[in-house]
FITI-606723 format. One record per residue (C-alpha): residue number from 0; residue in one letter; y, z, x. Coordinates in pm, 1 decimal. Each point is the difference from the previous one (the first is absolute). Example, Ala and Ser with C-alpha at 12.3 -4.5 7.8 and 13.67 -1.06 7.14 Angstrom:
REM residues 2
+-----+---+----------+----------+----------+
!   k ! r !        y !        z !        x !
+-----+---+----------+----------+----------+
!   0 ! A !   -450.0 !    780.0 !   1230.0 !
!   1 ! S !    344.0 !    -66.0 !    137.0 !
+-----+---+----------+----------+----------+
REM end
This chain:
REM residues 365
+-----+---+----------+----------+----------+
!   k ! r !        y !        z !        x !
+-----+---+----------+----------+----------+
!   0 ! X ! -11484.5 !   9184.1 ! -12619.1 !
!   1 ! X !   -172.0 !   -306.4 !   -176.7 !
!   2 ! X !   -319.6 !    219.0 !    -19.0 !
!   3 ! X !   -252.7 !   -120.3 !   -273.8 !
!   4 ! X !   -361.5 !    131.6 !   -178.6 !
!   5 ! X !   -249.9 !   -280.8 !   -138.5 !
!   6 ! X !   -183.5 !     62.9 !   -335.4 !
!   7 ! X !   -337.8 !   -152.2 !     87.6 !
!   8 ! X !   -323.7 !     16.7 !   -185.1 !
!   9 ! X !   -259.0 !   -246.4 !   -165.3 !
!  10 ! X !    140.2 !   -152.8 !   -332.2 !
!  11 ! X !      3.9 !    192.1 !   -321.3 !
!  12 ! X !      7.1 !    338.6 !    155.6 !
!  13 ! X !    348.0 !    114.7 !   -143.4 !
!  14 ! X !    184.4 !    -75.1 !    311.7 !
!  15 ! X !    302.9 !   -150.2 !   -214.9 !
!  16 ! X !     23.5 !    303.9 !   -241.2 !
!  17 ! X !     39.9 !    246.8 !    293.5 !
!  18 ! X !    224.0 !   -242.9 !    106.7 !
!  19 ! X !    203.9 !     -4.2 !   -286.9 !
!  20 ! X !      2.7 !    404.1 !     -7.4 !
!  21 ! X !    188.8 !      2.2 !    328.3 !
!  22 ! X !    209.5 !   -315.3 !     57.8 !
!  23 ! X !    336.0 !    -60.3 !   -144.8 !
!  24 ! X !   -159.8 !   -343.4 !    -98.4 !
!  25 ! X !   -234.8 !    -70.6 !   -230.0 !
!  26 ! X !   -311.8 !   -218.6 !     24.6 !
!  27 ! X !   -242.0 !   -179.1 !   -277.3 !
!  28 ! X !   -293.9 !    140.7 !     -2.1 !
!  29 ! X !   -288.7 !   -164.7 !   -120.2 !
!  30 ! X !   -411.8 !     43.6 !    -92.8 !
!  31 ! X !    -84.1 !   -374.7 !    164.4 !
!  32 ! X !    -92.4 !    -32.2 !    349.8 !
!  33 ! X !    218.8 !   -165.7 !    244.0 !
!  34 ! X !    221.1 !      0.1 !   -281.7 !
!  35 ! X !    295.6 !     50.1 !    297.9 !
!  36 ! X !     79.5 !   -227.6 !    286.3 !
!  37 ! X !    266.0 !    109.6 !    138.2 !
!  38 ! X !     98.8 !    394.9 !    108.5 !
!  39 ! X !    266.8 !    192.6 !   -186.2 !
!  40 ! X !    259.0 !    186.6 !    223.8 !
!  41 ! X !    186.6 !    321.9 !   -141.2 !
!  42 ! X !    184.0 !    302.3 !    199.6 !
!  43 ! X !   -118.1 !    363.7 !    -87.2 !
!  44 ! X !    190.7 !    310.2 !     98.0 !
!  45 ! X !   -178.2 !    293.7 !    148.5 !
!  46 ! X !     39.6 !    332.7 !   -242.8 !
!  47 ! X !    187.3 !    231.8 !    209.9 !
!  48 ! X !     84.1 !    331.0 !   -163.7 !
!  49 ! X !    192.3 !     88.5 !    345.0 !
!  50 ! X !    263.1 !   -260.1 !    -94.7 !
!  51 ! X !     69.4 !    177.9 !   -362.2 !
!  52 ! X !     19.5 !    348.7 !    136.6 !
!  53 ! X !    277.9 !   -124.7 !    229.1 !
!  54 ! X !    185.1 !   -178.7 !   -290.0 !
!  55 ! X !    -57.3 !    294.5 !   -182.4 !
!  56 ! X !    298.8 !    195.4 !    263.5 !
!  57 ! X !    215.2 !   -337.4 !     59.8 !
!  58 ! X !     11.3 !   -146.5 !   -286.7 !
!  59 ! X !     34.7 !   -353.3 !    137.6 !
!  60 ! X !     54.4 !   -316.1 !   -226.7 !
!  61 ! X !   -295.5 !   -141.2 !     54.3 !
!  62 ! X !   -370.9 !     98.9 !    155.5 !
!  63 ! X !   -187.0 !   -284.5 !    212.1 !
!  64 ! X !   -373.3 !     44.3 !     67.4 !
!  65 ! X !   -174.6 !   -141.4 !    288.3 !
!  66 ! X !   -183.6 !   -353.0 !    -90.2 !
!  67 ! X !   -294.0 !   -156.0 !    128.1 !
!  68 ! X !    -95.9 !   -365.6 !   -117.3 !
!  69 ! X !   -301.1 !    -88.3 !   -211.8 !
!  70 ! X !   -211.2 !   -306.7 !    -25.0 !
!  71 ! X !   -288.5 !    -15.0 !   -245.4 !
!  72 ! X !   -217.2 !   -268.5 !    121.6 !
!  73 ! X !   -183.3 !   -254.4 !   -188.6 !
!  74 ! X !   -392.2 !    151.5 !    -88.3 !
!  75 ! X !   -230.5 !    -78.3 !    284.0 !
!  76 ! X !   -306.9 !   -169.4 !    -41.2 !
!  77 ! X !   -369.8 !    -16.6 !    197.4 !
!  78 ! X !     25.7 !   -273.9 !    236.7 !
!  79 ! X !    411.5 !     22.9 !      3.7 !
!  80 ! X !    -27.2 !    -38.1 !    424.1 !
!  81 ! X !   -164.6 !   -361.6 !   -129.3 !
!  82 ! X !    262.9 !    -77.6 !   -234.9 !
!  83 ! X !   -171.3 !    142.8 !   -291.8 !
!  84 ! X !    278.4 !    115.7 !   -314.0 !
!  85 ! X !    314.8 !     -8.1 !    146.9 !
!  86 ! X !   -146.6 !     13.8 !    326.7 !
!  87 ! X !    176.0 !    -44.0 !    342.2 !
!  88 ! X !    369.1 !     19.0 !   -189.2 !
!  89 ! X !    -91.4 !    367.5 !    -73.3 !
!  90 ! X !   -122.5 !     85.4 !    327.2 !
!  91 ! X !    314.9 !   -150.4 !    159.6 !
!  92 ! X !    211.7 !    242.8 !   -223.3 !
!  93 ! X !   -191.9 !    277.3 !     94.3 !
!  94 ! X !     52.0 !    -87.0 !    337.7 !
!  95 ! X !    392.0 !     47.7 !    -65.0 !
!  96 ! X !    -41.0 !    375.5 !   -134.5 !
!  97 ! X !     12.8 !    320.2 !    250.6 !
!  98 ! X !   -258.6 !    166.3 !   -221.4 !
!  99 ! X !   -224.0 !    -14.0 !   -320.4 !
! 100 ! X !    -50.2 !    176.2 !   -292.1 !
! 101 ! X !   -395.7 !    -90.3 !   -124.3 !
! 102 ! X !    -33.2 !     33.6 !   -350.3 !
! 103 ! X !   -387.0 !     26.1 !   -133.4 !
! 104 ! X !   -106.4 !    -10.6 !   -329.0 !
! 105 ! X !   -143.9 !    343.3 !   -111.8 !
! 106 ! X !     -7.5 !    -72.6 !   -363.9 !
! 107 ! X !   -219.2 !   -160.6 !   -253.9 !
! 108 ! X !    165.1 !   -254.4 !   -245.6 !
! 109 ! X !   -236.1 !   -216.6 !   -197.3 !
! 110 ! X !    297.8 !   -228.6 !    -91.1 !
! 111 ! X !     79.5 !    -55.2 !    379.0 !
! 112 ! X !   -296.1 !   -132.9 !    168.7 !
! 113 ! X !    -29.8 !     86.9 !    378.0 !
! 114 ! X !     19.2 !   -319.8 !    223.4 !
! 115 ! X !   -334.3 !    122.3 !    180.4 !
! 116 ! X !   -183.6 !     80.7 !   -373.4 !
! 117 ! X !    -12.2 !    354.7 !     35.2 !
! 118 ! X !    223.4 !    345.0 !    131.7 !
! 119 ! X !    -57.4 !    101.4 !    355.3 !
! 120 ! X !    293.9 !     68.3 !    184.2 !
! 121 ! X !   -198.7 !     80.7 !    321.1 !
! 122 ! X !   -101.9 !   -387.6 !     34.2 !
! 123 ! X !    336.5 !   -103.6 !    -99.6 !
! 124 ! X !    151.4 !    144.3 !    325.8 !
! 125 ! X !   -248.8 !   -161.1 !    160.9 !
! 126 ! X !     35.4 !   -305.5 !   -119.0 !
! 127 ! X !    394.5 !     35.3 !     57.0 !
! 128 ! X !    -81.9 !    132.0 !    342.7 !
! 129 ! X !   -251.9 !   -264.5 !     87.9 !
! 130 ! X !    230.7 !   -317.9 !    -83.2 !
! 131 ! X !    307.4 !    177.4 !    185.7 !
! 132 ! X !   -212.3 !     18.1 !    258.3 !
! 133 ! X !   -112.7 !   -346.3 !     41.6 !
! 134 ! X !    338.7 !   -107.6 !    -22.8 !
! 135 ! X !    105.1 !    221.5 !    312.0 !
! 136 ! X !   -306.2 !   -152.7 !    187.3 !
! 137 ! X !    104.3 !   -316.7 !    -58.2 !
! 138 ! X !    344.5 !    105.8 !    134.1 !
! 139 ! X !   -132.3 !    152.4 !    343.9 !
! 140 ! X !   -246.2 !   -273.5 !     70.4 !
! 141 ! X !    309.5 !   -254.6 !    -47.3 !
! 142 ! X !    197.7 !    199.5 !    286.1 !
! 143 ! X !   -355.3 !     13.1 !    206.5 !
! 144 ! X !     17.1 !   -337.7 !     -3.5 !
! 145 ! X !    367.5 !    -27.5 !     98.4 !
! 146 ! X !    -32.0 !    257.9 !    290.3 !
! 147 ! X !   -280.7 !   -142.4 !    145.1 !
! 148 ! X !    169.8 !   -319.5 !    112.1 !
! 149 ! X !    275.2 !    260.7 !    189.0 !
! 150 ! X !   -325.1 !    146.4 !    164.1 !
! 151 ! X !   -137.8 !   -326.0 !    105.7 !
! 152 ! X !    360.0 !    -36.1 !    189.4 !
! 153 ! X !    -88.3 !    340.4 !    176.2 !
! 154 ! X !    247.7 !    249.3 !   -198.1 !
! 155 ! X !   -130.7 !    349.0 !     66.3 !
! 156 ! X !    186.3 !    167.1 !   -324.3 !
! 157 ! X !   -215.2 !   -266.9 !   -230.8 !
! 158 ! X !   -351.8 !    117.0 !    142.2 !
! 159 ! X !    126.3 !    308.2 !   -116.7 !
! 160 ! X !    117.0 !    -81.0 !   -319.6 !
! 161 ! X !   -354.4 !   -242.3 !    -30.3 !
! 162 ! X !   -191.7 !    353.3 !     41.9 !
! 163 ! X !    196.1 !    176.7 !   -264.6 !
! 164 ! X !      8.8 !   -237.5 !   -257.6 !
! 165 ! X !   -366.8 !    -51.4 !      7.5 !
! 166 ! X !    -48.7 !    385.7 !    -77.1 !
! 167 ! X !    193.2 !   -126.4 !   -301.8 !
! 168 ! X !   -263.1 !   -260.9 !    -79.9 !
! 169 ! X !   -293.5 !    243.1 !     31.7 !
! 170 ! X !    174.6 !    236.4 !   -197.9 !
! 171 ! X !     67.0 !   -200.9 !   -306.7 !
! 172 ! X !   -364.4 !   -146.1 !     39.3 !
! 173 ! X !   -138.9 !    337.6 !    -72.2 !
! 174 ! X !    220.4 !     12.1 !   -321.8 !
! 175 ! X !    259.0 !    250.2 !    164.5 !
! 176 ! X !    363.8 !      0.8 !    -33.7 !
! 177 ! X !    250.8 !      6.1 !    255.9 !
! 178 ! X !    188.2 !    274.7 !    -71.7 !
! 179 ! X !   -319.8 !    214.6 !     42.4 !
! 180 ! X !    -52.1 !   -106.8 !    374.8 !
! 181 ! X !     39.2 !    234.1 !    343.2 !
! 182 ! X !    275.2 !   -202.9 !    166.0 !
! 183 ! X !    299.5 !    121.3 !    175.7 !
! 184 ! X !    336.9 !   -135.2 !   -110.2 !
! 185 ! X !     -6.3 !   -260.8 !    286.5 !
! 186 ! X !   -319.7 !   -154.9 !   -117.1 !
! 187 ! X !    137.1 !     -2.8 !   -346.0 !
! 188 ! X !    338.8 !   -220.2 !    124.7 !
! 189 ! X !   -241.5 !   -281.7 !     89.7 !
! 190 ! X !    -29.4 !    -69.4 !   -379.2 !
! 191 ! X !    317.8 !    156.7 !   -115.6 !
! 192 ! X !    127.6 !   -380.2 !    -99.5 !
! 193 ! X !   -274.0 !    -63.7 !   -192.2 !
! 194 ! X !     56.2 !    264.3 !   -253.7 !
! 195 ! X !   -353.8 !     48.6 !    -62.0 !
! 196 ! X !    -96.2 !    126.0 !   -400.8 !
! 197 ! X !   -200.3 !    257.8 !    117.7 !
! 198 ! X !    209.0 !    119.4 !    235.0 !
! 199 ! X !    250.8 !    120.0 !   -291.5 !
! 200 ! X !    -32.2 !    366.5 !   -136.0 !
! 201 ! X !   -166.3 !     32.1 !   -338.4 !
! 202 ! X !     73.5 !    217.4 !   -275.8 !
! 203 ! X !   -300.4 !      9.7 !   -288.7 !
! 204 ! X !     78.0 !     13.9 !   -344.6 !
! 205 ! X !   -264.4 !     74.5 !   -254.1 !
! 206 ! X !    128.3 !   -152.9 !   -330.4 !
! 207 ! X !   -197.5 !    218.0 !   -294.8 !
! 208 ! X !     21.5 !     50.0 !   -355.3 !
! 209 ! X !    211.1 !    220.2 !   -176.2 !
! 210 ! X !   -254.0 !    270.7 !    -66.5 !
! 211 ! X !    -89.7 !      9.2 !    353.3 !
! 212 ! X !    408.0 !     39.4 !    159.7 !
! 213 ! X !    -48.2 !    365.0 !     84.6 !
! 214 ! X !   -346.4 !     22.7 !    172.0 !
! 215 ! X !    -93.8 !   -394.1 !     50.4 !
! 216 ! X !   -332.3 !    -69.1 !   -108.9 !
! 217 ! X !   -357.0 !   -129.8 !    177.0 !
! 218 ! X !    154.2 !   -320.8 !     82.6 !
! 219 ! X !    314.5 !    154.7 !    235.2 !
! 220 ! X !   -260.1 !    275.3 !    101.3 !
! 221 ! X !   -203.2 !   -247.9 !    160.7 !
! 222 ! X !    328.9 !   -133.9 !    189.1 !
! 223 ! X !     81.4 !    301.6 !    125.8 !
! 224 ! X !   -365.6 !     67.9 !    127.8 !
! 225 ! X !      5.0 !   -346.4 !    152.6 !
! 226 ! X !    329.7 !     74.2 !    198.9 !
! 227 ! X !    -38.1 !    298.7 !     41.9 !
! 228 ! X !    -53.8 !     10.8 !    422.1 !
! 229 ! X !    271.1 !   -283.4 !     24.7 !
! 230 ! X !    332.5 !    173.2 !     23.9 !
! 231 ! X !    129.5 !   -232.5 !   -356.9 !
! 232 ! X !    215.7 !    150.0 !   -264.2 !
! 233 ! X !   -159.5 !    -31.8 !   -339.6 !
! 234 ! X !    197.9 !     46.9 !   -318.5 !
! 235 ! X !   -139.2 !     23.5 !   -331.0 !
! 236 ! X !    262.4 !   -191.9 !   -268.1 !
! 237 ! X !    -32.0 !    -96.0 !   -384.4 !
! 238 ! X !    193.0 !   -309.8 !     -9.4 !
! 239 ! X !    -20.7 !    -56.4 !   -321.0 !
! 240 ! X !     99.3 !    340.4 !   -126.9 !
! 241 ! X !    300.8 !      5.3 !    286.0 !
! 242 ! X !     91.3 !   -359.7 !   -102.1 !
! 243 ! X !     66.0 !    176.0 !   -354.7 !
! 244 ! X !    197.2 !    278.4 !    102.4 !
! 245 ! X !    218.4 !   -230.2 !    258.4 !
! 246 ! X !    109.4 !   -165.5 !   -360.2 !
! 247 ! X !    154.4 !    307.4 !   -165.0 !
! 248 ! X !    332.7 !     14.2 !     44.7 !
! 249 ! X !     61.4 !    380.2 !     -3.3 !
! 250 ! X !    -54.6 !    206.4 !    308.0 !
! 251 ! X !   -109.1 !    290.4 !   -302.5 !
! 252 ! X !   -244.8 !   -215.6 !   -138.4 !
! 253 ! X !   -158.1 !   -136.4 !    325.5 !
! 254 ! X !    -46.2 !    369.1 !    108.4 !
! 255 ! X !   -179.1 !     85.2 !   -341.6 !
! 256 ! X !   -215.9 !   -321.1 !     28.0 !
! 257 ! X !    -66.8 !    138.4 !    362.7 !
! 258 ! X !    -78.8 !    369.2 !    -97.1 !
! 259 ! X !   -185.5 !   -157.8 !   -313.8 !
! 260 ! X !   -240.3 !   -175.4 !    269.2 !
! 261 ! X !    -32.0 !    291.3 !    275.0 !
! 262 ! X !    194.5 !   -122.3 !    234.2 !
! 263 ! X !    333.1 !    157.1 !    177.7 !
! 264 ! X !    114.1 !   -324.0 !     94.0 !
! 265 ! X !    -33.2 !   -371.3 !    -12.3 !
! 266 ! X !   -289.3 !   -107.0 !    229.0 !
! 267 ! X !    165.4 !   -278.1 !    121.5 !
! 268 ! X !    271.3 !    257.2 !    147.6 !
! 269 ! X !   -269.1 !    128.3 !    230.2 !
! 270 ! X !    -75.5 !   -348.7 !    105.6 !
! 271 ! X !    317.4 !   -103.6 !     83.7 !
! 272 ! X !     30.5 !    292.0 !    229.1 !
! 273 ! X !   -322.1 !    -13.2 !    144.8 !
! 274 ! X !    100.0 !   -369.6 !     62.2 !
! 275 ! X !    353.6 !     98.2 !    170.9 !
! 276 ! X !   -205.1 !    223.4 !    222.7 !
! 277 ! X !   -255.9 !   -237.3 !     50.9 !
! 278 ! X !    270.0 !   -272.9 !    186.7 !
! 279 ! X !    104.6 !    306.0 !    211.6 !
! 280 ! X !    329.5 !     46.1 !   -189.2 !
! 281 ! X !    191.0 !    304.0 !    -74.9 !
! 282 ! X !    347.4 !     23.6 !   -120.6 !
! 283 ! X !    374.6 !    164.5 !    106.0 !
! 284 ! X !    244.1 !     50.4 !   -207.3 !
! 285 ! X !    354.2 !    -47.9 !    -29.3 !
! 286 ! X !    229.4 !    159.5 !   -255.5 !
! 287 ! X !    402.9 !     22.1 !   -141.0 !
! 288 ! X !    189.5 !    -67.8 !   -303.3 !
! 289 ! X !    -96.5 !   -374.4 !    -23.6 !
! 290 ! X !   -343.2 !     26.9 !     60.4 !
! 291 ! X !   -325.8 !    214.1 !     68.9 !
! 292 ! X !   -236.3 !   -254.0 !    155.5 !
! 293 ! X !   -343.6 !     10.9 !    177.0 !
! 294 ! X !    -59.0 !   -219.4 !    295.6 !
! 295 ! X !   -314.2 !   -149.4 !    125.2 !
! 296 ! X !    -82.1 !     46.5 !    410.8 !
! 297 ! X !   -325.7 !     -3.6 !    169.2 !
! 298 ! X !   -149.8 !    307.8 !     99.9 !
! 299 ! X !    138.9 !     81.9 !    384.0 !
! 300 ! X !    338.3 !   -214.3 !    -43.7 !
! 301 ! X !    260.1 !    139.5 !    231.2 !
! 302 ! X !    337.5 !    105.9 !   -167.0 !
! 303 ! X !    156.7 !   -344.0 !     25.8 !
! 304 ! X !   -284.1 !   -199.4 !    -70.4 !
! 305 ! X !     51.2 !    168.3 !   -320.6 !
! 306 ! X !    336.5 !    -67.1 !    -16.1 !
! 307 ! X !    -62.6 !   -345.3 !     20.4 !
! 308 ! X !   -155.0 !    -17.0 !   -323.4 !
! 309 ! X !    299.4 !     90.1 !   -141.8 !
! 310 ! X !    188.2 !   -285.2 !    149.1 !
! 311 ! X !    -10.1 !   -153.4 !    358.1 !
! 312 ! X !    318.8 !    112.6 !    109.2 !
! 313 ! X !    -66.9 !    370.9 !    -50.0 !
! 314 ! X !   -302.3 !    -63.5 !    285.2 !
! 315 ! X !    186.5 !   -198.0 !    200.5 !
! 316 ! X !    316.5 !    212.0 !     21.7 !
! 317 ! X !   -233.2 !    342.3 !    -28.3 !
! 318 ! X !    221.6 !    349.0 !    146.4 !
! 319 ! X !   -216.8 !    256.0 !   -175.2 !
! 320 ! X !   -144.2 !     98.9 !   -338.9 !
! 321 ! X !     49.2 !    293.2 !   -154.0 !
! 322 ! X !   -301.3 !    169.7 !   -174.8 !
! 323 ! X !   -121.8 !    246.1 !   -241.7 !
! 324 ! X !   -335.2 !     72.9 !    -96.6 !
! 325 ! X !    -10.7 !    -14.6 !   -381.5 !
! 326 ! X !   -153.9 !    369.2 !    -35.1 !
! 327 ! X !    310.6 !    121.3 !    150.2 !
! 328 ! X !    222.9 !   -203.1 !   -250.6 !
! 329 ! X !   -178.2 !     49.8 !   -281.6 !
! 330 ! X !    -22.7 !    396.7 !     69.0 !
! 331 ! X !    425.6 !     -1.3 !    123.0 !
! 332 ! X !     63.7 !   -278.6 !   -258.1 !
! 333 ! X !    276.7 !   -169.5 !    199.6 !
! 334 ! X !    108.8 !   -147.1 !    323.4 !
! 335 ! X !    275.8 !    208.3 !     50.9 !
! 336 ! X !   -244.4 !    286.8 !     -3.2 !
! 337 ! X !   -245.0 !   -114.5 !    232.7 !
! 338 ! X !    252.9 !    -70.0 !    243.1 !
! 339 ! X !     89.6 !    374.2 !    -71.9 !
! 340 ! X !   -323.1 !    132.4 !     56.5 !
! 341 ! X !    -65.3 !   -243.1 !    303.6 !
! 342 ! X !   -260.0 !   -201.9 !   -168.6 !
! 343 ! X !    201.9 !   -329.4 !     82.7 !
! 344 ! X !   -136.4 !   -140.7 !    351.1 !
! 345 ! X !    161.0 !   -269.1 !    151.2 !
! 346 ! X !   -271.6 !   -221.3 !    193.2 !
! 347 ! X !      4.4 !   -320.6 !    213.8 !
! 348 ! X !   -181.2 !   -311.6 !     72.9 !
! 349 ! X !   -353.1 !    140.2 !     84.4 !
! 350 ! X !    -28.7 !    229.5 !   -322.3 !
! 351 ! X !   -298.1 !    -85.5 !   -205.6 !
! 352 ! X !    118.4 !    -17.7 !   -372.2 !
! 353 ! X !   -275.7 !    268.5 !   -224.2 !
! 354 ! X !    -66.4 !   -109.8 !   -352.2 !
! 355 ! X !    251.9 !    138.7 !   -211.3 !
! 356 ! X !    274.5 !     31.4 !    242.9 !
! 357 ! X !    367.7 !    -14.0 !   -151.3 !
! 358 ! X !    200.1 !   -206.6 !    220.8 !
! 359 ! X !    352.5 !    -87.2 !     69.4 !
! 360 ! X !     22.0 !   -273.5 !    274.8 !
! 361 ! X !    322.5 !     -3.7 !    231.9 !
! 362 ! X !     51.8 !   -341.2 !    163.9 !
! 363 ! X !    305.9 !   -216.6 !    136.3 !
! 364 ! X !    -40.0 !   -379.7 !     35.4 !
+-----+---+----------+----------+----------+
REM end
């Protein structure tokens, strides 16, 4: 569906290390501030054990996971909104993402200097938020200038737009993020084309040392306390540890490494799933001898819209969807058995696809 997450944070927080843990592409991680001048782009598979459970019964030639594009953006610096560091290039790249993963440095390392001179992840959140707010304020003020010209010629809608835009200005001037404003959908449409940076949903990742992989540390606990009333998801990941695990070729070795660290699964798996959910996405499945596949859709999509994700012809010529609930398929162990037991339903154009539905689309073009 062309959806993507951007990994952001100050320089030397371990963003690229975490990117390398989850991406099919690898990027160079260095200890030098502002060493990266362009974004790294990769694709991540969404971990989903349901696919393996289906394949255990179908024995398909291949299993295809849902994917989300991920962009490792260059490290941000205080003053980026005024051109510091990689400046406006960074902010322009952030603008193209659907959601953000904000990596926070929550570890001590004498050989890796912090750009601000000390480790304080709460301060770092405030620095990044401020830079994004300044950028958004500038975008809104520019739109106000354009809209004022329409007000002068008597455009009534323009006057309403100006009033809403001034709400944003006040909010940004009080160090607020657009996502936290109490506005209805119609009001938010006024700034939709601006792709405001602080409107994007954010997942916070506390990058901790190996010894803090399970329970976190004082730094990560400070972040959790700071964000406790925001509704934001905060994850604790030991980036360097997970980078070592990701390099192991044997699944048994990786599992043993995880067990020794006290982890049941890689923390980055939790991060991927959380990012997938943050984008308001879910999966439906198709299964046959050639492949078992997870398809990505937005929650609330109808059966024809879901069919269109597979191929536009399926949406255009949609007749019906044959739907089996995953729990029924796993219990009865075949499509034939589900039909025999009345567990296959025939749904029309208004059916809202649910997470985990197994679909067979009937169409005619």
